[in-house]
C-alpha positions as CSV (number, residue, x, y, z in Angstrom):
1,X,-13.8,1.0,-16.0
2,X,-10.1,0.3,-15.5
3,X,-7.7,-2.4,-17.0
4,X,-4.9,-4.1,-15.3
5,X,-2.8,-6.0,-17.2
6,X,-2.6,-9.3,-15.7
7,X,0.3,-12.2,-15.8
8,X,0.1,-15.6,-16.5
9,X,-3.2,-17.3,-14.8
10,X,-4.0,-21.2,-14.5
11,X,-7.8,-21.6,-15.6
12,X,-9.1,-25.0,-16.0
13,X,-6.0,-26.7,-16.8
14,X,-4.6,-24.0,-19.4
15,X,-2.4,-21.4,-18.8
16,X,-3.7,-17.4,-19.9
17,X,-0.9,-14.9,-21.0
18,X,-1.3,-11.1,-21.5
19,X,-4.9,-11.6,-20.0
20,X,-6.4,-8.0,-18.8
21,X,-8.8,-8.2,-15.7
22,X,-11.7,-5.6,-16.0
23,X,-11.8,-3.2,-12.9
24,X,-15.5,-2.0,-13.0
25,X,-15.6,1.7,-11.2
26,X,-19.4,2.9,-12.0
27,X,-18.8,5.8,-9.9
28,X,-15.6,6.5,-11.0
29,X,-14.0,7.1,-7.4
30,X,-11.1,5.3,-8.1
31,X,-12.2,2.3,-6.4
32,X,-13.6,-0.8,-7.8
33,X,-17.0,-1.9,-7.5
34,X,-16.0,-5.3,-6.1
35,X,-14.2,-3.5,-3.3
36,X,-16.8,-1.5,-2.2
37,X,-19.6,-3.9,-2.3
38,X,-16.9,-6.5,-0.3
39,X,-17.0,-3.6,2.6
40,X,-19.7,-1.4,2.3
41,X,-22.6,-3.5,0.5
42,X,-22.4,-1.2,-2.4
43,X,-21.0,1.7,-4.4
44,X,-22.7,5.0,-3.1
45,X,-21.7,4.5,0.8
46,X,-18.2,4.5,0.0
47,X,-16.8,7.7,-0.5
48,X,-13.1,8.1,-1.3
49,X,-12.7,10.8,1.1
50,X,-14.7,9.0,3.9
51,X,-12.8,7.4,7.1
52,X,-15.4,5.3,8.2
53,X,-13.0,3.5,10.8
54,X,-11.5,6.5,12.1
55,X,-7.8,5.2,11.8
56,X,-6.8,8.2,9.6
57,X,-6.8,6.6,6.0
58,X,-9.2,7.6,3.8
59,X,-10.8,4.7,2.0
60,X,-9.0,5.4,-0.8
61,X,-5.8,4.9,0.9
62,X,-7.0,2.0,2.6
63,X,-8.0,0.5,-1.4
64,X,-4.5,0.9,-2.1
65,X,-2.9,0.0,0.9
66,X,-5.0,-3.0,1.0
67,X,-6.4,-2.4,4.4
68,X,-9.7,-3.2,5.7
69,X,-11.7,0.4,5.8
70,X,-13.9,-0.7,8.2
71,X,-11.4,-2.0,11.0
72,X,-9.5,0.8,12.7
73,X,-6.9,-1.7,13.7
74,X,-5.9,-2.4,10.0
75,X,-3.8,0.5,9.0
76,X,-0.6,0.9,6.9
77,X,1.5,2.6,9.3
78,X,5.6,2.2,9.5
79,X,6.9,1.1,12.9
80,X,10.6,1.4,14.0
81,X,12.0,-1.6,15.7
82,X,15.4,-0.4,16.7
83,X,17.9,2.7,16.0
84,X,21.3,3.1,16.9
85,X,24.0,5.9,15.7
86,X,24.6,2.8,12.7
87,X,21.6,1.4,11.9
88,X,17.8,2.1,11.8
89,X,15.3,-0.8,11.5
90,X,12.4,0.2,9.5
91,X,9.1,-2.5,9.9
92,X,6.7,-2.2,6.9
93,X,3.1,-4.2,7.6
94,X,2.5,-5.6,3.8
95,X,0.1,-7.5,1.7
96,X,0.8,-10.4,-0.9
97,X,-1.2,-8.2,-3.2
98,X,1.1,-5.1,-3.3
99,X,4.8,-3.6,-3.4
100,X,6.5,-1.4,-1.4
101,X,9.2,1.1,-1.3
102,X,11.1,2.5,1.2
103,X,12.4,6.3,1.4
104,X,14.1,8.3,3.0
105,X,15.5,12.3,3.5
106,X,17.1,14.4,6.2
107,X,14.6,17.1,7.2
108,X,11.1,16.6,7.4
109,X,10.5,20.2,7.1
110,X,10.5,19.9,3.1
111,X,8.2,17.6,0.3
112,X,11.2,17.3,-1.8
113,X,14.8,15.6,-1.5
114,X,13.5,12.0,-0.8
115,X,16.0,9.5,-1.6
116,X,15.3,5.8,-2.5
117,X,16.4,3.3,0.0
118,X,14.8,0.2,-1.3
119,X,12.1,-0.3,-4.2
120,X,9.8,-2.7,-5.6
121,X,9.9,-5.0,-2.7
122,X,7.1,-7.6,-2.8
123,X,4.7,-7.8,-0.1
124,X,4.3,-11.1,1.8
125,X,1.4,-10.6,4.0
126,X,3.6,-10.2,7.2
127,X,6.0,-7.4,8.0
128,X,9.2,-6.6,6.6
129,X,11.9,-5.2,8.3
130,X,14.4,-3.3,6.1
131,X,18.0,-2.3,8.0
132,X,18.9,1.0,7.2
133,X,22.8,1.1,7.8
134,X,24.7,4.6,8.5
135,X,21.6,6.2,8.6
136,X,21.6,10.3,8.9
137,X,21.4,11.7,12.3
138,X,18.0,13.0,12.0
139,X,15.5,12.5,9.6
140,X,12.0,10.7,8.3
141,X,11.4,8.0,6.4
142,X,8.3,6.8,4.6
143,X,7.1,3.7,3.0
144,X,5.5,4.1,-0.5
145,X,2.9,1.2,-1.5
146,X,1.8,0.4,-4.9
147,X,-0.4,-1.5,-6.8
148,X,1.3,-4.1,-9.0
């Protein structure tokens, strides 16, 4: 069972501050039962490492990204809108219930050396375009998706 701190919520005309939501995870697989029931009609058929829609994202990754694990068209991917020598435009698809960060590094051959470009961008359910000015000539970008 996991607990997630909640913000202010209105319930029957009253504001509830400092509430906690209980995210029941009966099979302790890192995905809450309500999510597994929403897409798989139960907790047993939803293994965190499975990829039932074949889009390259596991069920656990789809849960974290707030995408649909049974729809290959619903996936979390970065896109580059435009590149020039003085600016790159990176597009991140977002969910209203997630927070996003963009990182870069000058070479893709190591796992260290990521530099933060922007952080804690709240999703809005649409694509967010981030303009990276004066980018390195060669490099790699990655987006981090987190739950609030």
